[in-house]
C-alpha positions as CSV (number, residue, x, y, z in Angstrom):
1,X,-20.8,74.1,-28.8
2,X,-23.4,75.5,-31.0
3,X,-26.6,73.7,-31.8
4,X,-28.1,74.5,-35.2
5,X,-31.5,73.2,-34.0
6,X,-31.7,76.2,-31.6
7,X,-31.2,78.6,-34.5
8,X,-33.9,80.1,-36.8
9,X,-31.7,79.4,-39.9
10,X,-32.3,75.6,-40.2
11,X,-33.8,75.2,-43.6
12,X,-32.0,72.4,-45.5
13,X,-29.2,72.4,-43.0
14,X,-31.2,70.1,-40.7
15,X,-31.1,67.4,-43.4
16,X,-27.3,67.4,-43.8
17,X,-26.7,64.2,-41.6
18,X,-29.5,62.4,-43.5
19,X,-28.1,63.5,-46.9
20,X,-24.7,62.1,-45.8
21,X,-26.3,58.8,-45.0
22,X,-28.0,58.8,-48.4
23,X,-24.6,59.5,-49.9
24,X,-23.3,56.3,-48.2
25,X,-26.2,54.3,-49.7
26,X,-25.3,55.7,-53.1
27,X,-21.7,54.8,-52.5
28,X,-22.6,51.1,-52.3
29,X,-23.4,50.5,-56.0
30,X,-20.7,52.9,-57.0
31,X,-18.2,50.9,-55.0
32,X,-19.3,47.7,-56.8
33,X,-18.9,49.4,-60.2
34,X,-15.5,50.8,-59.2
35,X,-14.3,47.6,-57.7
36,X,-15.1,45.8,-61.0
37,X,-13.9,48.4,-63.5
38,X,-11.4,50.8,-62.0
39,X,-8.0,51.0,-60.5
40,X,-6.9,50.6,-56.9
41,X,-6.9,54.3,-56.1
42,X,-10.5,54.8,-57.0
43,X,-11.5,51.6,-55.1
44,X,-9.7,52.9,-52.0
45,X,-11.2,56.3,-52.4
46,X,-14.8,54.9,-52.6
47,X,-14.3,52.8,-49.4
48,X,-12.8,55.8,-47.7
49,X,-15.7,58.1,-48.7
50,X,-18.2,55.5,-47.4
51,X,-16.3,55.0,-44.2
52,X,-15.8,58.8,-43.6
53,X,-19.5,59.4,-44.3
54,X,-20.3,56.8,-41.6
55,X,-18.4,58.9,-39.0
56,X,-19.5,62.2,-40.4
57,X,-23.3,61.9,-40.4
58,X,-23.4,60.9,-36.7
59,X,-20.8,63.6,-35.8
60,X,-22.7,66.4,-37.6
61,X,-26.0,65.3,-36.1
62,X,-24.7,65.2,-32.5
63,X,-22.5,68.2,-32.8
64,X,-25.1,70.5,-34.2
65,X,-28.2,69.0,-32.5
66,X,-29.6,67.7,-35.8
67,X,-30.6,64.2,-34.6
68,X,-33.8,63.1,-36.2
69,X,-36.0,60.0,-36.0
70,X,-35.4,59.4,-39.7
71,X,-31.7,59.7,-39.2
72,X,-31.7,57.2,-36.4
73,X,-33.1,54.7,-38.9
74,X,-31.3,55.9,-42.0
75,X,-27.7,55.9,-40.6
76,X,-27.7,52.2,-39.5
77,X,-29.5,51.2,-42.7
78,X,-26.9,53.0,-44.8
79,X,-24.1,51.2,-42.8
80,X,-25.8,47.8,-43.5
81,X,-26.2,48.5,-47.2
82,X,-22.7,49.9,-47.7
83,X,-20.7,47.4,-45.7
84,X,-22.6,44.4,-47.1
85,X,-22.0,45.7,-50.6
86,X,-18.3,46.1,-49.8
87,X,-17.9,42.6,-48.4
88,X,-19.9,40.9,-51.1
89,X,-18.1,42.9,-53.7
90,X,-14.8,41.9,-52.2
91,X,-15.9,38.3,-52.4
92,X,-17.3,38.3,-55.9
93,X,-14.8,40.7,-57.6
94,X,-11.6,40.6,-55.6
95,X,-11.0,37.8,-53.1
96,X,-13.0,34.8,-54.0
97,X,-12.0,33.1,-50.7
98,X,-14.1,31.1,-48.3
99,X,-13.1,33.3,-45.4
100,X,-14.4,36.4,-47.0
101,X,-17.6,34.5,-48.0
102,X,-18.1,33.5,-44.3
103,X,-17.6,37.1,-43.1
104,X,-20.0,38.5,-45.7
105,X,-22.6,35.8,-45.0
106,X,-22.4,36.3,-41.2
107,X,-22.7,40.1,-41.7
108,X,-25.7,39.7,-44.0
109,X,-27.4,37.3,-41.6
110,X,-26.7,39.6,-38.6
111,X,-28.0,42.7,-40.4
112,X,-31.1,41.0,-41.8
113,X,-31.8,39.7,-38.3
114,X,-31.5,43.2,-36.9
115,X,-33.9,44.6,-39.5
116,X,-36.4,41.7,-38.8
117,X,-36.0,42.2,-35.0
118,X,-36.7,45.9,-35.4
119,X,-39.8,45.3,-37.5
120,X,-41.1,42.7,-34.9
121,X,-40.5,45.1,-32.1
122,X,-42.3,47.9,-34.0
123,X,-45.2,45.6,-34.8
124,X,-45.5,44.7,-31.1
125,X,-45.3,48.4,-30.2
126,X,-42.3,47.9,-28.1
127,X,-39.9,50.7,-27.2
128,X,-36.6,50.0,-28.8
129,X,-33.3,51.8,-29.1
130,X,-31.7,51.6,-32.6
131,X,-28.4,52.9,-31.3
132,X,-25.5,50.7,-32.3
133,X,-23.3,49.1,-29.8
134,X,-19.7,50.5,-29.4
135,X,-18.4,47.1,-30.5
136,X,-20.5,47.3,-33.6
137,X,-18.8,50.6,-34.5
138,X,-15.5,49.0,-33.9
139,X,-16.6,46.2,-36.1
140,X,-17.4,48.7,-38.9
141,X,-13.9,50.1,-38.6
142,X,-12.4,46.7,-38.9
143,X,-14.5,45.9,-42.0
144,X,-13.2,49.1,-43.5
145,X,-9.6,48.0,-42.8
146,X,-10.3,44.6,-44.2
147,X,-11.7,46.1,-47.4
148,X,-8.7,48.4,-47.8
149,X,-6.2,45.6,-47.1
150,X,-8.0,43.5,-49.6
151,X,-7.9,46.2,-52.2
152,X,-4.2,47.0,-51.8
153,X,-2.8,43.6,-51.0
154,X,-3.7,40.1,-51.9
155,X,-4.8,37.5,-49.4
156,X,-1.0,36.6,-49.2
157,X,-0.5,39.7,-46.9
158,X,0.4,38.3,-43.5
159,X,-2.1,40.3,-41.5
160,X,-4.9,39.7,-43.9
161,X,-6.2,36.4,-42.5
162,X,-6.0,37.8,-38.9
163,X,-8.1,40.8,-39.8
164,X,-10.6,38.5,-41.4
165,X,-10.8,36.3,-38.3
166,X,-11.1,39.4,-36.1
167,X,-13.9,40.8,-38.2
168,X,-15.7,37.4,-38.1
169,X,-15.6,37.2,-34.3
170,X,-16.5,40.9,-33.9
171,X,-19.6,40.4,-36.2
172,X,-20.4,37.2,-34.3
173,X,-20.1,38.9,-30.9
174,X,-22.2,41.9,-31.9
175,X,-24.8,39.5,-33.3
176,X,-24.9,37.7,-29.9
177,X,-25.2,41.1,-28.1
178,X,-28.0,42.2,-30.3
179,X,-29.8,39.0,-29.8
180,X,-29.5,39.4,-26.0
181,X,-30.8,43.0,-26.3
182,X,-33.7,41.9,-28.4
183,X,-34.6,39.1,-26.0
184,X,-34.6,41.6,-23.1
185,X,-36.9,44.0,-25.0
186,X,-39.3,41.3,-26.0
187,X,-39.4,38.8,-23.2
188,X,-38.0,40.2,-20.0
189,X,-40.6,42.3,-18.1
């Protein structure tokens, strides 16, 4: 297992994981445009690119020893921007359903709370870990599946509502776990 960080040939290579995260951020408005104006193939391709980039930036950073403090912030921020854009885009342009609205709203509240909690912890000079929970990564995978199902099928697809409910409860459970983590960091000595 080779680590690029041990090599003298870093240069721009050390920024590859962060560039992949930036790519995911750029995919968010592109997805909204594509969702509104293009065919299903391009819509799916955009969700797949964003989803693959979510896996790829972390993999490249860990595999080649390119983990950086900016990457530890940029990767989860890119996830939040991309997947919130995907869900709100699905609600506004594709599936104007109350269930999608609830999932999008809960995700936005959770993500804004995480950002606010991180800012509070930084202001209080607390040591925090920005690493996502495993269940949060699973939730991201489910959100990708939900987006792809919504693009390809209508809400009449039998599994569609089940995936929405599963996404809702995963987002809710990760939200509760993050609240517990934040409480421990701030109040348990």
